[in-house]
Phi, psi and omega in degrees: 000136180283133178272132180243152183238131177231159176279155181300323180294330176290314179295326175293324179292318178297316182298320181294319181292318178294322182298312181298319178297315179299320178292311183299321184264004182052052186279353185295335176286348180055050182279341179232169177297320175300319179299316181297316177298317179297314183293324177291318179296318175302316180296323180292322182284328173298319178295323175299317185290328177267013177058036176242054188295337177277354181286123180288141174242114182278158176284000000 
């Protein structure tokens, strides 16, 4: 798998946007496929920010 590099400010912007979307759509109960994708993506970018990129985020 190809490794990509992004700046921390970019990852923080992505995390902030996913957090706002999750809150706006009330995605935390994971009732729809979209909710599960949002929550998984949010978890993945949080792992990037905490430098735990190999940690799995389940749907």
